[in-house]
N, C-alpha and C positions, 0 to 999 in steps of 0.2 A: 479414561473418565467417560461415563456413558452421558446421553443428552440430558437426562434428569439430573445427575450430579453436576453437569457443567452449567445448567440453568441456575442451581443452587449456588455453585462457585461465582457466576457471574452477577448475581444479586448482592451477595456478601462481599464481593471483591472490590466493586467499582467504588464505594464510598471510602473504604480503607485507602485505595489508591489516591483518591483525591486529597483525604486528609494528609497522607504521607508527603505528597507533593507540595501542598500548602506549607506544611512544617519545614519541608526541605527549603522552600523559598525563604522563609523566616530565618532559618538557621544561617543561610548564606548572606544575610543582609546587613552584617555588622560593619563591613568595609565597603566604601564605595570608590570606585577607580573610574574617573571619567577620561575617556581617550584623549580628549583635547588637552588635559593636564599633562599627557605624555607626548605631546607634539603632533597629534592629529589634525589636519587641517579641515577635512570635511567639505572640500570645494568641488568634489567630483571629478578632478583632474589628477592631483597628486595621490600617489598610493600611500595610503595610511597603515599598511600591514604592520610595520615595525612598532608603531605607537599602540595599535590595537593589541598586539601580542604581548607588548610590554605591560599594558594594563591588566590583561588576564594573568600574566606570571606574578606581578606584584600581589594581586588580590589572592591568588592562590598560595603565595608564600606567607600569607597572614591568616591562613586557615579557611580561606574563602571569602567571597564577597560579591558585590554587583559591579559589573563592567558596564558603564553607560555610554551609549552613543546618543547624543542630542545636540541641539543648538546648531546644526548645520544640516543642509538638505541631503548631501551624500557623502558617504565614506567609502572610498574605493580600496579594495584589498585584494592581495593574492591570498593563497590558503593560510589559515589560522587554526590553532589547536586550542580547544577548550579543555579545561582540567577540573577536577572534582571540585564540589562545593561552590560552582561559579554560576550566577545568573548573568546571563548577557541580555541586557535590556536595551532595546532599539526603539527610541521614542517615536510616537505618532508624528508623521511628516518627515521622518529620517529614513534613509535607505542605506543598507550595507550592500555595496554593489561588487560583484565579482570583477576582478581584472579581466580585460578582453585580450590581453597578451598571453597567447597560448604558452609561451615559454615560462610563465610563472607558475605552471601546474606540473610538477614533477611526475614522471613515470612511477607507477606504484602497482604492485601486485596486490589486487584487492579482490576479496571474494573468490579466491583461486582463479582468477582470471586477470588478463592484462587490463590496467586502467590508468587513471591519473588522479592525484590527490584531489579531494573535495575542497569546496571553499571553506567549510566548517568541518572539523573532524573532532571527535572525542574518542580516545582509545583507553581501555581499561580504566574507566573514570566512572564517578557516581555522583548523584545529587547535582543535577545540572538542570537549569532552567533557560528558556529562551522566550522572551516575552517583550511587552513595552508598547504594542500598537503599531510599530512601524514595518518596514519591509525588508526582506532579504532577496536580492534580485541577481540571479546568476548571469544575466546578460548573455545567454548561451547561443544567440542566432548564429554567430560565425562557426560554432561547433557543429550545428545541425547540417551544414553543407557537406560534411563528411561523416555520415552517421555510421559507418562501419569500421572507423579508426576509434582507438581508445580515447574515451571523454571523461572528464570529472563528473562526479555527482555534485549535488550542493550541500546537503547536510548528511554526515555519516556518523552514527553512534555505534562503535565498534567494541564489542565486548564491554558494554556499559550497563549500569542499573540505576533506577530512580531517576527517570528523565521526564521532564515536562516542557512541552511547547504550547504555549497559549497566546491569544491575542496578538497575532502576528500574520503577516502575508509572506508567503514564499512563492517564487515566480522564476520562470524561464531559466531552469537549470540546464546546462549542457546535456544532461542525461537524467537518470532518476533523481528525484527532487529530494525526498527524505527517506533514509535507509537505516532502520535499526538492524544491525547485524550481530548475531549471537548476543543480544541484549535482553534485559528483563525489567519489567515494571515501568512501562512507558504510557505516558498520557499525552494525547493531542487533542486540543479543545479551543473551540471558538477561533478558528483559523480560516484562511484561504490558502489553497494551493493552485496556481495557475500557470499555464503553458499555452503557447501559441498552438493552434489547431493543426498545423502541419510540422510541429517539432517532434522528431524522431525519438522515441523512448523516454519522453518526459513524464514517466510515471509519477503519481502524486506521492503516495507513501507505500513503501515496500518493505514490510516486515520480512526479515530473511533469517531463518532459524531463531526466531526470537519469540518470547512469550510474555504473557500477562500484560496485554496491551488494550488501552481504551482509545478509541477514535470517536470523538463526540462533538457534534455541531461543527463540522468541517465542510466547507464548500470546496469541491475539487473541479477544475475545468482545465483539462490538459490534452496533450496530443497523444496520449497512450493510456495504460491502464490507470483509472482513477486511485484504486488500490490494487496491489498485486502482492498476494502473500506467497513466500517463496521458502525454499529450503534445498539446497543442493543443486549444482549444475548438471546439464545433460551429460550423461556418460560417466557421472561421478563414481570414482572408485570407493567412496565412502571412508569412514562413516560420516554421516550428516546429521546434525541435530534437527528435530522437528521445529516447526512453528505451531504454538498452541495457546490456548485460552486468550482469545481475541475478540472483543466487543466493539462493534460498530453501530452507533446510535445517531439518530436525528441528524443525518447528513444530506447534502445536495450534491449530486454528481451531474454536471453539465455536459460539455463535450468530453470525449474521452473513449476508453475501450471498456469501461464498466468496472464492477467490483469483482475482482479475479482471484481465485485461488490457483495457483500455478503460473506459468507452465513448468517452472524448475522446482520440483517438489520431491527430489530424491531422498530427503529426510522425512517426509510426511508432513501432514497438517491435521491438527485435531482441535475440535472444540472451538468453533467460530460461531459467533451469534451476531447477526445484522438485522436491525429493527428500524422501522420508521425511516425509510430512505427514499428519497425522491430522485429519479433520473429523467433527465430531460435531453434529448438528442445525443444520447451516447451510441456507440456502436453496438455494445452489448450491455445487458444488465447484469444478471446473476451468471457469473462464468466460473466453472471449474474445468480446467484444462491440464492435459498432461499427454504423454506418449510413452511408448515402450522403452525409451532410453532415458526417461527422466522422472519415473513414478516411484512409488513406495507402497508397500502392503497395508499401511494405515493411513487412508485419507478420508477422513469423515468426522461425524458428530457435528454437522452444519445445521443451523437454523437461520433462514432467510424469512422475516415475518414483517407484515404491515409496510408493504412496498408498492409504490405508484410509479408507472413509467409512461413517458409520453414520446413519441417519434423515436423510440430506441429500436435499432435495426433488428436485433435478435434479443428479446428479452429474457430468455433462458436458454443457455448453452452449456451443457455438461457434456464434455468429449473428452475421451481416452485416446483420441486421435488428434494431436496437435502438431502442425497447424492445419492440416487438411485431412478430411475424411476420404479414404480411398474409395474409387467406384465400386471395387470388389473387396470385401472384407473376408479375410481368412485367418483362422485361429493360428497362434504360434505358441511355443513353449513359454511357460511363465519363468522369468528370471528375478533377480533381486530388484531391478528396476521396473518391473511390471506395476502399473498403477492399479490400485484397487479402491474405488469410490464407494462409501457405504454411509448408511444413516444420514441421509439428508432430507430435510423438512423444508418444504416452500409452502408458506401459508399467507393467506390474505394478500394476494399480489393482483394487481390490475394494470394491464399494459394496453395501450392504444396506439394505433399508428405504426405497427411494426412492418418490416419487410418480411421476416420469417418469424413466426410466433415462439416456436422453440425447436431446439435441436438436442435431443438426448440420446447419446450412443456410446455404449461401453465396448470392451473387448470381448470377443466371444470366449477367450481363455480366462477373462476376469470381468464379468458383467457388474454393472452397478447394483448394488444390494440396498434394499429397504429405502427406497426413494418415495417420500410421501408428498402429494400434491393435494392441498387442502384450500378450498375457496380461492382458486385460481382462475382468473378470467383474462384470455389473451385475444387480442384482435389485430389483424394485420392482412397484408397482401397474400401471404402464403401460410399454411398452417403449421402443425407441430409434427416432428418426425421423431419416432422412439425406436431404438434398437438395442439389444442386449442389456436389458435392465429389468430389475423386479421393481414394479411400481404399484402403489396404492394411492388411488385418487378418489376425492370426495368433492363434489361441486367444483370440477375442473371442466371449464369450457373453452373452446377455441373457434373463433369466427374468422374463416379465411375468405377473402375476396376471390381467389382463385384456387382450384383444386380442392382436395380433401382437407377436412378440418384438422383431423388426426389420422396420421399414416403409421399404421403399426408394422414394424419390420420383424426380422428374425430375432429370436432369443428374448422376447419380451414376455414376462410373467406377472400376474397380478390382476387387478381390477381397475377400470377407468369407468367413472360414473359421471 
């Protein structure tokens, strides 16, 4: 799908997705199962796992319905499994809190890697809503002390479709907070996703080999990527499905590592549109990242438009060398995992207070193709560096406090105005 076709898709797709999700909520609202009726105490001490799961199972057995958590401040739970045609409604003033007992989270092979079962998982399910105005709290601080051991995510949709999360706060996951995995038709709207500044890998929303996604009016303030779009692990033997057709609008990203595509994108990523985004104090802003062990030959058709950044360390970072650009760049043979970035438009972007305005670097054997910078104005301590990229720029300015405003390296083609 080309950029023009994708823009038509995104305009025609967002409203039908909204309508579909709203209808889905109505369809599953016939039966109401309040977890307190099944023995949940909600006292913040007792584990209410069995009662919550019983409410879900009973509603599912009746063809679907709404599972309600209300009337108490905190329901503590070990992992639970959502099922098709279920609305999980957590009322305002109520928190669904993850158990802090690590033994409650069984080992699990997840995303072709070692992991732990998430607090909330839906597998091979459809027509699921999470809403209500309350909070899902992973209480993950004890997990952050050992960041290189397997940790649970917070909410995982595994091979699911027709999903809505809205009017909810998600916070403090042990690891990635919300993960659609091989899933389709998901909407995240009017939400907050929060994590402590120094919480390792607490990405906000990570679509992984998933498609047809709307992320709208979401505030994300985390210890890692605000959003990270993924597909396939480093060194993946394949095959891996791509992530595609993702629309991100009217969001606010506070602390975190920015709006990322990558770094694990062995399945490719296509057709991402991000508009009207505000970044404040994130490490990066617009970031597309990969490496020779985790890329794909089709990573492109991206539009980033109408974006404001304040005190973002690196507002634009497009790198086919993740995590670090080597001091000497040497071409290598193209392989199945060589990343190829193409057709990226960055338009109407203003950034102030940066440490480095922009880093744009492709591979010698696979330069970035058809990068457009239109009405982009960046200011910071250091300027922009560009290597191995075909760039067309119009009204592109960089104001550096130190050194060159724009440093052009090897392998750059195009015009900078």
